[in-house]
N, C-alpha and C positions, 0 to 999 in steps of 0.2 A: 683608539678605544672609541667606538660608537654606541650612543646612548640615544633612544627612541623614546621620546615621553607621550604617555596616554595618560591624561590627567596626573594623577600622581603616582601611576604604576610605571616602572621603568623596566626596559629590557636592555639589559646591556651585553655586547659583545666584545670579548677582551682581544679576541685573535689568537688565543692560545689553545692549541689543539690537544687532543687527549692522546696518549699512547695508543698503540695500535691494537690494543686488546678488543675482543668481541663487546658490543653493547649489552648483551646478555649478562656479562661479567660483571658491568657497572651495575645494572639493575639489580642482580643478585646480591652484588657486596653492599650497595648502598641501603637495599632494602633489609638485609640483616643488619648492618650498623644500626638504622633508624629503628629497628624493632627493639635491639638490645638496650639502646639508650632510652627508647621511651617506656618499654615493657619492665625492664627490671626495676627501676624505681617504684611503679606499682605494685608489683610483687613483693618488694622488701616492705611497703607499707603494709601490705596485706597480713604478710606473715608475722611481723613484729606486732600489729595490733592484735591479731590472734593470742601470738605469746602474752602480749599483755593482758588480755582477758584471763587467759589460763593462769597465769600467775597472780591475777588480783584474787580470782576465785579459790585459789589455793590459799593464800594468805588469809582470806576472809574464813574460810572452812577452818584453818588451823587456829585462830584467834578466837573461835567459837562467839562471835560478836558481830554485830552489822558493820560491814565494810562500806567506808565512805566512797561512793561510787562516783562523786561530781570529779574528781581527777581524770578517772578512766574514760568518764562521758566526756569531759572537754577534749583529751586527746584523740578519742574515736570521731567526735563529731569534726574535729578540724582536719583529721585525715580524709573524711568523708567529702568533706567540702572541697579540699585539696583535689581529690580524685575526679569528683565532678566535674570540676573548673578546668582542669587540665586536659582530662580525657581527649575532649575533641582535637586540641591541638596536637596531641600525640597521634590520634588517628589521621589526621591531615598528614603529618609528617611523614607517617609509614607508608600512607597511599601514594604519596608524591615520590617518595624515594624507590619506593618497590615499582614505578613506572606505571602503576595503576590508572591513574589519571592525573592530568593537569587541573590544578585549583587557582582559581582566580584570586587576585586581591581582594575583594570584596569577602571572600570566605575567610581570608586570614585575618583581616580587620575583624570581622565577628567573633572569630575565635578569640583574638586578643582581648575583645571585650569581656568576653565571658570569663578568661583568667581573672577579670579584676574582681569577679565574684569572690575568690579566695580571699583577696585583700579585705574586701568589705564584710564578709561574713565573720571573719574573726572577731570584729568588734561584737556582734550579736551574740556568737558562740560563747566569748568570755563573759559577757553580761547575763546570759542565761545561766551559766555553770558556776562561775567563779564568783563568792560572796565578796571576797576582799577586793575583788576589782570593781563591783557594784559598788561597795562603800567608799572606795578611792574616787570612782566616777562622781559619785553624790558629794562628797567633801570638796573637790575641786571645781564642781560646777556651782556648788553655793559659795566658794571663795570669789570665783571669777564675777558671779552675778552680784556680789557685794561690793566689789571692786567697782564694777561697772555702774552701780548705782551711786556709789560716792562719786566717781567720776561725773556723772550726768548732774547730780546735785551742785557739783563746785562749778560748772559750765552753765547752769540754768541762770537767766538774769533775774536779778532781785526784784520782788513784787513791787508796785508802787502804790 
């Protein structure tokens, strides 16, 4: 096993050769696999989001009252943020697997950082759309600040 290190990027050769199938077979097979594994989740999210909107509208019209759209908005915003944050990595995976182009480690690191948006954005999506989350957050923050205040008063030196 031979590994050559360029900063933090590693290129490894294992010495295992592929079967004697043509290169184009691997490019097509890996391209199709990458396409299916990266595109099917997005199609599923889009279809289920549309079905959620259709069902919410149907329930709202059947009950003849204002439908509470906060839950629907929360789900749709979460799906949108997920798709925006993971789409670049899926595009790179499909491009590389299809043999379209080689992608440097820098691009993979940038794409990984973009995926963190999904994790960070959930806090803001829930804060904006879920009242009980905001109330719970406010309560826990107040409790923490109260506890911190008691702790600092106990630690403070007595005035002379």
